[in-house]
Backbone bond lengths (Angstrom), bond angles and torsions (degrees), N, CA, C in turn:
res aa  C-N    CA-C-N  psi(-1)  N-CA   C-N-CA  omega(-1)  CA-C   N-CA-C  phi
1 M - - - 1.597 - - 1.491 109.95 -
2 A 1.319 119.21 136.71 1.293 125.45 -173.41 1.674 111.57 -64.94
3 R 1.279 113.49 133.69 1.464 117.85 178.54 1.585 112.58 -70.54
4 D 1.215 121.14 135.35 1.495 119.85 163.78 1.508 113.19 -73.75
5 I 1.458 116.98 129.62 1.339 122.56 176.97 1.475 113.26 -102.96
6 L 1.291 114.42 -59.29 1.514 124.87 -179.03 1.578 108.33 -121.33
7 Q 1.302 116.65 129.85 1.450 122.12 170.09 1.458 112.94 -132.36
8 L 1.375 113.91 137.98 1.428 127.26 174.80 1.489 102.97 -106.16
9 D 1.326 116.32 118.36 1.521 124.02 179.21 1.528 109.82 -110.79
10 R 1.407 113.84 98.07 1.455 119.45 178.73 1.580 109.37 46.99
11 V 1.336 115.78 61.72 1.372 120.18 -173.95 1.561 107.42 -95.65
12 C 1.407 121.18 138.56 1.349 122.01 175.39 1.448 105.09 -130.55
13 K 1.270 118.15 158.68 1.541 124.75 179.37 1.494 107.28 -146.55
14 Y 1.376 119.37 114.58 1.479 117.34 174.42 1.528 107.60 -129.45
15 Y 1.312 108.58 165.21 1.505 118.68 -176.14 1.536 108.22 -132.24
16 Q 1.284 115.27 136.28 1.498 119.01 -179.64 1.547 109.18 -90.50
17 M 1.209 120.76 113.99 1.442 134.77 177.22 1.587 112.50 -104.33
18 G 1.421 117.72 80.77 1.348 121.77 -174.67 1.610 106.04 64.65
19 D 1.377 114.80 -124.42 1.402 115.89 -177.80 1.502 110.61 -89.73
20 S 1.250 119.59 -0.28 1.430 122.02 177.91 1.532 120.92 -103.88
21 R 1.268 118.91 143.28 1.476 117.38 172.35 1.385 116.17 -104.58
22 V 1.269 118.85 138.13 1.493 125.82 -176.83 1.542 103.66 -111.80
23 D 1.453 115.11 118.38 1.414 120.19 174.84 1.510 114.57 -91.43
24 A 1.343 122.95 102.19 1.311 124.34 -176.46 1.524 110.29 -78.89
25 L 1.291 121.78 -35.59 1.425 128.80 177.37 1.462 111.24 -130.61
26 R 1.340 123.49 133.28 1.484 123.35 -175.69 1.597 106.23 -130.05
27 E 1.346 107.08 98.98 1.560 117.24 173.06 1.613 110.00 51.33
28 V 1.259 111.74 52.19 1.452 116.94 170.64 1.459 115.76 -72.09
29 S 1.332 125.07 126.94 1.387 123.24 173.68 1.613 103.06 -122.53
30 L 1.329 117.79 127.00 1.504 123.99 -178.74 1.519 106.81 -157.27
31 T 1.371 110.43 143.64 1.397 119.43 176.73 1.486 112.41 -124.10
32 V 1.345 115.01 133.79 1.557 121.44 176.23 1.470 105.10 -111.88
33 H 1.344 110.54 124.29 1.554 119.89 176.17 1.379 112.53 -101.05
34 E 1.344 115.05 159.64 1.411 127.81 178.59 1.556 107.93 -49.37
35 N 1.286 115.47 132.90 1.515 126.23 -176.79 1.536 114.54 60.84
36 D 1.244 123.04 17.75 1.519 125.23 171.59 1.543 107.84 -61.17
37 Y 1.267 114.25 143.50 1.582 122.17 164.54 1.553 106.60 -119.79
38 M 1.219 117.33 105.65 1.479 125.36 -171.39 1.433 113.63 -117.61
39 A 1.310 119.08 128.26 1.501 123.99 167.72 1.466 114.43 -102.60
40 V 1.230 123.55 135.51 1.506 126.58 179.53 1.572 104.35 -113.61
41 F 1.351 107.78 120.61 1.437 116.02 179.74 1.602 111.91 -115.91
42 G 1.265 114.05 147.32 1.566 115.54 175.33 1.525 108.33 171.71
43 P 1.340 112.53 155.38 1.504 121.08 -178.86 1.599 108.70 -63.08
44 S 1.294 116.37 165.76 1.559 123.29 168.20 1.433 108.88 -51.83
45 G 1.290 111.88 131.55 1.541 116.38 174.30 1.455 113.51 84.75
46 S 1.416 120.56 6.34 1.471 121.79 -169.89 1.607 107.18 -85.66
47 G 1.252 119.36 -11.28 1.435 122.66 -175.21 1.473 120.07 104.85
48 K 1.366 116.34 7.79 1.474 120.96 -176.05 1.494 108.18 -61.77
49 S 1.242 125.72 -44.68 1.489 126.16 -168.86 1.581 102.47 -75.24
50 T 1.241 120.49 -34.40 1.534 123.61 178.61 1.458 105.73 -66.13
51 L 1.295 117.04 -42.29 1.434 115.59 -179.39 1.474 117.50 -67.89
52 L 1.381 112.22 -31.06 1.527 118.31 177.31 1.547 108.53 -71.70
53 H 1.414 117.50 -39.32 1.424 120.52 179.82 1.484 109.35 -64.66
54 M 1.446 119.24 -37.09 1.403 117.76 179.37 1.499 113.63 -64.77
55 M 1.417 110.29 -42.26 1.537 112.76 176.88 1.462 116.07 -61.81
56 G 1.383 113.46 -31.52 1.442 117.43 -175.36 1.464 114.67 -95.61
57 L 1.365 113.50 17.94 1.528 125.20 175.16 1.549 110.07 55.90
58 L 1.297 119.93 30.79 1.406 126.72 -177.63 1.500 103.35 -88.86
59 D 1.331 125.41 -20.71 1.392 129.20 -169.41 1.594 103.61 -142.50
60 V 1.299 112.66 154.90 1.514 118.96 176.99 1.521 109.25 -114.05
61 P 1.325 115.30 146.73 1.554 119.63 -172.77 1.486 105.79 -76.52
62 S 1.376 107.18 150.53 1.567 114.36 171.50 1.562 108.78 -82.22
63 C 1.203 120.84 -15.98 1.523 129.20 173.20 1.438 108.92 -162.84
64 G 1.409 117.51 155.70 1.376 126.30 -174.81 1.458 116.78 85.46
65 R 1.244 118.20 -176.90 1.587 118.94 -173.73 1.544 111.39 -129.03
66 V 1.291 115.60 146.81 1.462 121.61 167.44 1.455 111.56 -115.23
67 L 1.302 114.51 123.03 1.442 122.41 -179.20 1.554 118.86 -108.93
68 V 1.254 113.76 136.03 1.500 116.18 -178.57 1.623 106.10 -123.78
69 D 1.385 111.32 109.92 1.382 114.31 -174.96 1.519 114.76 61.50
70 G 1.293 109.52 35.80 1.446 119.69 178.95 1.519 120.21 82.26
71 K 1.355 112.10 -9.61 1.490 120.31 177.10 1.477 111.07 -88.31
72 D 1.326 115.78 137.63 1.512 118.97 -178.31 1.516 100.97 -86.50
73 V 1.414 114.25 124.19 1.507 121.47 -175.01 1.601 103.48 -114.17
74 S 1.266 122.71 4.40 1.418 124.92 -167.97 1.546 114.58 -61.87
75 R 1.295 115.92 -20.98 1.468 120.18 -178.27 1.531 117.70 -120.51
76 L 1.394 114.24 14.02 1.369 122.59 -177.04 1.566 109.57 -71.88
77 Q 1.289 121.83 149.97 1.360 127.24 176.46 1.479 109.16 -65.85
78 E 1.410 119.02 158.81 1.451 126.19 -177.31 1.448 112.14 -58.47
79 N 1.333 118.98 -42.22 1.392 123.40 -175.12 1.663 110.75 -65.57
80 E 1.380 112.75 -31.86 1.459 120.14 -178.21 1.618 106.30 -78.92
81 L 1.265 119.49 -37.91 1.482 120.44 173.84 1.411 112.70 -69.79
82 A 1.280 123.66 -31.69 1.410 128.32 174.74 1.525 108.15 -57.49
83 R 1.345 110.97 -50.03 1.514 114.24 -178.27 1.461 115.14 -57.69
84 I 1.318 113.73 -40.17 1.459 124.60 178.60 1.535 112.58 -61.88
85 R 1.377 110.89 -53.56 1.461 121.38 177.29 1.425 111.32 -55.68
86 G 1.274 124.45 -42.08 1.538 124.92 -169.42 1.574 106.43 -76.19
87 K 1.188 122.05 -24.60 1.484 121.67 -179.04 1.503 113.16 -100.63
88 K 1.366 117.04 -32.28 1.506 121.07 -172.47 1.626 107.79 -94.13
89 I 1.337 125.56 -36.37 1.383 125.11 -161.06 1.468 112.54 -134.19
90 G 1.384 112.22 135.26 1.519 115.63 -174.28 1.619 98.69 -118.56
91 F 1.376 113.37 142.40 1.482 120.63 -173.59 1.568 107.04 -113.83
92 I 1.422 115.23 140.83 1.364 123.82 177.52 1.485 105.52 -127.39
93 F 1.340 121.46 123.78 1.532 122.65 -173.58 1.541 110.98 -112.15
94 Q 1.339 118.26 154.01 1.387 122.03 179.34 1.604 109.53 -63.53
95 V 1.262 116.75 -33.15 1.447 119.77 -175.02 1.429 111.05 -103.01
96 F 1.315 120.73 19.67 1.463 130.44 163.90 1.653 107.11 76.91
97 N 1.209 119.11 -55.89 1.508 124.82 179.09 1.529 107.76 64.64
98 L 1.248 122.02 44.55 1.433 122.86 175.69 1.554 103.73 -91.71
99 V 1.394 110.93 153.74 1.431 120.83 178.21 1.630 105.57 -80.92
100 P 1.462 114.55 113.71 1.424 116.30 -173.69 1.510 115.54 -61.07
101 S 1.303 121.24 -24.83 1.405 124.97 -176.21 1.487 115.75 -89.43
102 L 1.499 114.32 1.65 1.420 117.59 -178.13 1.534 108.64 -111.66
103 T 1.247 121.01 154.32 1.402 122.38 173.59 1.447 112.76 -78.88
104 A 1.365 118.37 169.89 1.452 121.83 -178.70 1.503 109.29 -58.30
105 L 1.344 120.67 -42.70 1.475 123.41 174.76 1.485 111.63 -58.81
106 E 1.262 117.89 -46.33 1.536 120.44 179.77 1.530 113.39 -68.02
107 N 1.275 118.73 -32.41 1.441 121.17 -177.07 1.655 103.74 -72.81
108 V 1.242 118.41 -44.08 1.450 118.41 -179.94 1.673 111.06 -66.44
109 S 1.303 111.65 -36.25 1.433 119.57 -178.76 1.655 114.19 -64.88
110 L 1.377 104.30 -29.89 1.557 113.06 -167.22 1.591 107.36 -59.50
111 P 1.250 134.62 -46.20 1.490 124.89 177.71 1.408 113.90 -57.34
112 M 1.319 121.31 -29.45 1.446 122.78 -175.91 1.543 109.37 -77.15
113 M 1.267 120.52 -27.64 1.398 125.65 173.43 1.586 112.59 -51.32
114 I 1.377 105.86 -50.74 1.479 112.90 -177.94 1.576 114.95 -55.10
115 Y 1.257 114.44 -22.28 1.629 121.22 177.82 1.407 109.39 -102.50
116 G 1.340 124.94 12.55 1.536 125.20 173.71 1.547 108.61 68.59
117 V 1.282 120.02 28.93 1.542 114.47 172.53 1.498 106.87 -68.08
118 P 1.343 118.26 136.52 1.497 120.23 -179.14 1.518 106.09 -62.27
119 K 1.332 113.48 157.68 1.425 122.08 -171.81 1.653 112.31 -60.68
120 Y 1.377 104.70 -48.53 1.539 101.90 -176.61 1.628 112.84 -64.66
121 E 1.422 115.41 -34.89 1.389 113.09 177.66 1.504 115.40 -64.96
122 R 1.300 119.04 -43.13 1.429 121.22 176.84 1.448 117.04 -65.26
123 E 1.334 117.80 -31.59 1.351 117.62 176.24 1.556 114.36 -75.00
124 K 1.271 115.05 -31.93 1.400 123.30 176.15 1.524 111.64 -66.98
125 R 1.313 112.36 -41.05 1.516 114.48 178.06 1.497 114.43 -69.15
126 A 1.357 113.16 -37.48 1.367 121.62 177.84 1.506 115.17 -62.31
127 E 1.301 111.28 -44.16 1.479 121.81 167.41 1.476 118.92 -45.46
128 D 1.390 104.97 -58.69 1.515 119.32 -176.62 1.618 107.33 -60.65
129 L 1.359 113.50 -44.92 1.483 115.34 -175.92 1.715 111.28 -61.32
130 L 1.406 109.15 -45.37 1.404 117.81 176.99 1.534 117.20 -59.41
131 S 1.363 113.14 -42.22 1.430 126.63 174.67 1.518 109.35 -57.93
132 S 1.428 115.21 -46.23 1.397 119.20 -176.24 1.597 114.37 -67.41
133 L 1.427 114.61 -13.28 1.360 121.59 177.63 1.480 111.92 -113.28
134 D 1.353 116.06 29.13 1.477 124.25 176.75 1.514 111.97 59.24
135 M 1.279 117.99 31.45 1.483 128.56 179.63 1.507 113.11 -109.52
136 G 1.210 113.32 7.94 1.471 115.01 -172.10 1.643 117.04 -60.29
137 N 1.337 108.59 -33.16 1.480 113.92 177.85 1.578 114.53 -92.73
138 R 1.326 113.38 21.11 1.471 122.08 178.01 1.418 116.83 -124.99
139 V 1.426 114.03 7.27 1.524 119.14 -169.64 1.450 111.48 -58.25
140 G 1.346 122.05 -33.47 1.446 123.55 -170.26 1.466 107.90 -97.83
141 H 1.312 120.17 16.46 1.600 116.48 -172.68 1.617 106.98 -99.21
142 L 1.220 121.90 151.30 1.405 126.22 175.49 1.420 109.62 -85.46
143 P 1.320 125.08 149.28 1.430 128.21 -179.73 1.496 113.71 -47.21
144 G 1.347 120.09 -37.92 1.481 122.43 176.09 1.516 116.34 -67.97
145 E 1.400 112.68 -9.19 1.509 112.90 173.70 1.563 114.14 -106.46
146 L 1.318 110.70 16.75 1.510 118.06 -179.98 1.549 110.60 -114.83
147 S 1.293 121.10 152.97 1.446 125.67 172.55 1.510 104.37 -74.22
148 G 1.411 114.84 169.30 1.397 125.44 175.68 1.599 110.90 -57.45
149 G 1.241 116.30 -41.09 1.452 116.27 -179.54 1.451 114.36 -74.10
150 Q 1.383 122.39 -29.84 1.339 126.63 170.98 1.472 112.34 -66.01
151 R 1.303 114.05 -43.03 1.530 115.58 179.02 1.482 110.99 -64.48
152 Q 1.327 119.20 -38.04 1.449 122.12 177.47 1.498 109.07 -60.82
153 R 1.360 119.68 -42.32 1.458 121.23 175.55 1.479 115.45 -61.30
154 V 1.391 117.42 -37.35 1.406 118.14 171.23 1.454 116.68 -62.42
155 A 1.442 113.75 -37.93 1.469 117.47 178.80 1.485 113.06 -68.95
156 I 1.337 114.52 -33.05 1.505 124.55 173.36 1.534 107.39 -59.24
157 A 1.389 117.17 -55.97 1.383 119.51 -178.04 1.618 112.88 -63.13
158 R 1.300 115.86 -34.64 1.547 118.09 171.47 1.495 112.68 -56.37
159 S 1.388 114.84 -43.47 1.419 122.08 -174.53 1.558 111.68 -61.44
160 L 1.254 109.28 -26.45 1.533 117.22 -175.72 1.557 114.41 -101.27
161 A 1.343 113.07 8.94 1.477 121.35 -174.44 1.511 110.03 -59.35
162 N 1.284 120.75 -44.94 1.560 128.18 -174.06 1.507 107.11 -100.31
163 N 1.376 118.96 18.86 1.432 118.98 177.87 1.557 118.39 51.82
164 P 1.307 113.68 46.45 1.479 111.53 -176.23 1.411 112.02 -71.91
165 E 1.347 112.52 160.70 1.530 124.32 -176.80 1.514 109.04 -77.38
166 V 1.400 113.67 -40.14 1.603 119.29 -179.49 1.415 113.83 -112.84
167 I 1.250 119.73 138.67 1.504 125.22 172.45 1.509 108.23 -113.79
168 L 1.266 119.29 126.06 1.528 128.33 178.58 1.448 103.25 -111.61
169 A 1.375 117.33 129.30 1.412 125.46 178.81 1.478 113.63 -131.45
170 D 1.275 118.67 124.93 1.494 125.51 178.46 1.581 114.70 -103.49
171 E 1.291 115.10 100.39 1.402 124.87 -178.91 1.619 110.64 53.43
172 P 1.343 115.00 58.67 1.514 115.89 -167.58 1.530 109.15 -74.41
173 T 1.342 126.82 -14.56 1.397 127.00 171.54 1.450 118.35 -108.44
174 G 1.377 110.95 13.64 1.611 114.96 -177.63 1.471 116.71 -68.12
175 N 1.389 118.49 -25.92 1.449 118.73 -179.82 1.532 113.37 -109.42
176 L 1.439 113.84 20.11 1.422 116.90 -175.61 1.607 108.91 -118.58
177 D 1.393 112.43 148.16 1.429 117.85 170.61 1.502 112.21 -62.06
178 S 1.296 115.20 160.53 1.476 126.69 -173.63 1.612 111.74 -53.28
179 K 1.292 114.88 -40.62 1.516 118.85 -176.18 1.484 106.22 -74.83
180 T 1.382 120.71 -46.12 1.379 120.33 179.41 1.508 112.46 -62.93
181 G 1.294 116.69 -39.95 1.465 127.78 174.34 1.533 111.59 -51.98
182 E 1.359 118.25 -47.57 1.402 123.13 175.07 1.501 113.45 -57.82
183 E 1.342 115.59 -41.87 1.429 121.85 -175.78 1.646 103.97 -65.24
184 V 1.355 116.57 -45.40 1.427 116.69 -178.64 1.587 114.19 -63.20
185 V 1.406 113.06 -38.54 1.466 116.02 171.64 1.423 110.43 -60.10
186 E 1.347 131.78 -32.00 1.426 128.54 -174.91 1.559 105.66 -82.24
187 I 1.315 118.04 -30.76 1.486 115.36 170.30 1.465 114.10 -61.42
188 F 1.399 119.56 -41.61 1.377 123.81 174.03 1.570 114.13 -60.60
189 N 1.264 118.41 -36.11 1.362 126.74 178.96 1.508 108.59 -61.99
190 Q 1.344 110.13 -50.76 1.538 115.27 178.85 1.566 115.25 -63.33
191 L 1.388 114.73 -34.57 1.401 116.42 176.72 1.451 111.47 -65.16
192 H 1.275 118.51 -37.86 1.575 131.60 177.01 1.499 104.64 -58.72
193 R 1.352 118.09 -52.55 1.392 121.25 179.18 1.569 119.16 -59.97
194 E 1.225 105.25 -29.67 1.590 115.82 177.18 1.474 109.81 -76.49
195 G 1.344 120.53 -17.52 1.541 119.70 175.71 1.524 111.86 117.77
196 K 1.395 116.85 0.66 1.428 117.42 178.56 1.524 111.58 -70.13
197 T 1.295 117.88 149.60 1.511 122.40 165.34 1.480 109.97 -93.16
198 L 1.294 116.29 128.79 1.560 124.51 175.66 1.405 116.71 -123.02
199 I 1.409 114.37 134.00 1.480 119.28 171.67 1.505 102.45 -125.94
200 V 1.327 117.35 128.55 1.378 125.93 -173.52 1.499 111.09 -129.97
201 V 1.363 114.85 121.11 1.423 119.51 172.29 1.561 104.84 -89.26
202 T 1.316 114.29 124.04 1.505 120.86 -171.96 1.441 117.24 -157.44
203 H 1.309 114.42 154.66 1.537 117.23 169.67 1.563 107.53 -115.13
204 D 1.373 116.58 16.19 1.356 122.59 -174.46 1.459 110.99 -88.63
205 P 1.313 129.69 103.37 1.374 131.06 176.89 1.526 117.57 -47.87
206 D 1.350 114.85 -39.17 1.507 121.24 175.66 1.490 113.51 -56.30
207 I 1.367 116.96 -46.20 1.385 119.99 171.13 1.562 112.23 -59.11
208 A 1.197 121.62 -57.36 1.373 128.05 176.07 1.488 115.61 -40.83
209 R 1.346 116.27 -48.35 1.450 122.31 -173.29 1.531 110.82 -70.76
210 N 1.369 115.48 -19.07 1.359 116.79 -179.61 1.604 114.90 -96.66
211 T 1.270 117.52 -2.13 1.519 120.99 177.78 1.502 114.38 -86.51
212 D 1.367 105.40 165.75 1.440 113.38 175.01 1.553 114.66 -83.66
213 E 1.363 112.22 -21.31 1.421 120.14 -165.85 1.651 108.92 -143.93
214 I 1.321 119.32 141.20 1.388 122.20 176.89 1.601 101.91 -129.26
215 V 1.299 117.93 119.69 1.444 128.11 178.09 1.509 104.64 -102.31
216 R 1.439 121.78 128.87 1.375 124.78 176.31 1.497 109.02 -115.07
217 I 1.271 112.73 127.40 1.451 117.79 -173.43 1.617 109.17 -119.68
218 R 1.314 116.30 141.63 1.499 118.66 177.45 1.437 106.46 -152.54
219 D 1.308 116.25 134.95 1.509 126.42 173.61 1.542 107.41 52.92
220 G 1.367 111.88 41.04 1.505 115.69 169.91 1.613 112.48 85.08
221 Q 1.277 122.86 -0.17 1.372 128.81 -179.56 1.464 116.04 -124.01
222 V 1.243 116.55 144.80 1.561 120.43 171.27 1.555 107.55 -76.43
223 V 1.378 112.88 116.27 1.400 115.77 -179.59 1.671 114.31 -102.13
224 E 1.385 111.60 -15.06 1.461 112.57 177.75 1.492 107.78 -157.77
225 H 1.380 113.96 145.77 1.414 115.98 -172.73 1.659 99.29 -136.60
226 E 1.263 116.62 115.62 1.447 121.93 -174.95 1.581 111.00 -114.98
227 V 1.352 117.79 130.29 1.399 122.21 -173.19 1.445 110.86 -127.91
228 S 1.330 124.17 154.35 1.448 128.06 173.95 1.429 105.66 -71.11
229 K 1.354 115.95 163.55 1.546 120.54 176.71 1.544 109.90 -68.97
230 E 1.389 111.01 -38.44 1.481 113.87 -176.98 1.619 111.70 -66.68
231 H 1.316 114.92 -33.78 1.326 123.54 -177.01 1.548 112.60 -74.83
232 A 1.402 114.10 -34.57 1.492 121.52 177.13 1.522 108.15 -61.67
233 V 1.493 115.95 -43.09 1.444 120.20 178.49 1.528 111.25 -59.65
234 R 1.359 113.47 -46.34 1.422 123.05 -173.22 1.610 106.14 -59.98
235 L 1.207 116.40 -43.34 1.539 118.47 -172.44 1.590 107.65 -79.70
236 G 1.329 115.88 -31.25 1.591 116.18 -179.83 1.408 108.13 66.99
237 E 1.339 114.57 -132.12 1.452 120.71 -176.21 1.542 115.93 -66.94
238 K 1.334 113.42 -14.47 1.538 118.87 178.04 1.555 110.19 -67.27
239 T 1.257 123.19 -6.23 1.387 122.62 177.36 1.502 115.49 -72.83
240 E 1.313 114.81 -8.31 1.437 120.26 175.47 1.628 110.30 -64.01
241 L 1.368 113.34 128.34 1.484 121.34 -173.59 1.530 111.03 -113.45
242 A 1.319 117.00 176.32 1.357 121.51 176.35 1.469 113.71 -66.83
243 D 1.396 116.94 158.17 1.378 119.44 -176.08 1.522 109.26 -61.87
244 G 1.295 116.44 144.10 1.454 124.48 179.22 1.456 117.97 84.32
245 V 1.382 117.89 -13.31 1.489 121.10 178.60 1.445 114.72 -85.86
246 K 1.337 118.78 127.27 1.361 124.07 -179.41 1.489 114.02 -75.64
247 L 1.421 122.53 126.00 1.443 118.13 174.36 1.450 106.44 -107.79
248 K 1.387 114.47 134.71 1.410 120.91 174.08 1.502 108.69 -120.08
249 V 1.244 118.62 140.27 1.484 126.37 171.56 1.494 106.21 -100.67
250 N 1.254 121.43 117.76 1.373 128.76 -174.37 1.613 114.13 -114.76
251 G 1.280 124.20 117.23 1.425 127.10 -166.02 1.588 105.09 -82.25
252 E 1.350 116.37 -8.27 1.477 115.08 -177.19 1.564 113.96 -96.39
253 L 1.336 113.92 -18.82 1.494 120.75 178.76 1.476 110.54 -61.41
254 G 1.327 111.39 130.60 1.542 113.03 174.83 1.553 112.86 87.95
255 I 1.321 119.16 -11.91 1.454 124.72 -169.71 1.611 107.79 -59.55
256 R 1.330 116.77 -48.20 1.541 118.33 -177.95 1.465 108.95 -63.48
257 M 1.291 117.74 -45.22 1.513 119.81 -175.82 1.562 108.18 -65.57
258 K 1.333 120.50 -36.84 1.500 115.41 178.10 1.521 112.51 -73.64
259 K 1.262 116.38 -26.21 1.553 115.19 177.06 1.534 104.68 -72.18
260 K 1.273 125.23 -38.38 1.412 125.47 177.44 1.544 113.41 -60.29
261 V 1.298 117.11 -36.69 1.394 122.11 178.26 1.537 112.41 -63.23
262 K 1.353 115.73 -34.42 1.456 126.21 172.83 1.539 112.91 -67.55
């Protein structure tokens, strides 16, 4: 049975804008299991990024609970959340967020410095990660000397620096041309095959077609949750969802990825 990694239990998030209240999330319940590959879809302003921030422990809920490995972390202090984030979760952003004055090797090494990994070990791991992403000949280059696709590969390597269990990506192909986007999609497929759990906010249909699950969000609520047949079998009774959410089992989801495995 698939292990629960992240759970949102009737989570809401609202912001006070003068006399008005903006509800970014409204009682969202969602579970991420070990080795899930999930795409999150929704129009602009639907709450996708807020949902991703909540899953990544970058924000705290206004109500409800966020659980990591069954433990409620909703009210932990920021230093405690940062410790969990650093070991459990890797982040990939649309705009890369690389430090412009650091080389590719140094950017990938940076997350390991926070945890006191010795210089030799972190540089060796960073070099290995970059080489695995066909960036071995660019380790000494600054971000400004790299193409968009190369910068995204560095960002992916950085997200893997501390060997996190979960990768969260926010529009990772949004600033890339179609060919480079396809290469990033294949990298994600490989990470999933290696056992990583991926949650991707995206408008890219190529990513969505390769996932096990598609979550659609509108007006701060999950309105539809689509899973592949194979994934539904793997989850068993855990496919039960929050009240009012439509569950669809789609035989086409994950087909391209499975063919590539063969």
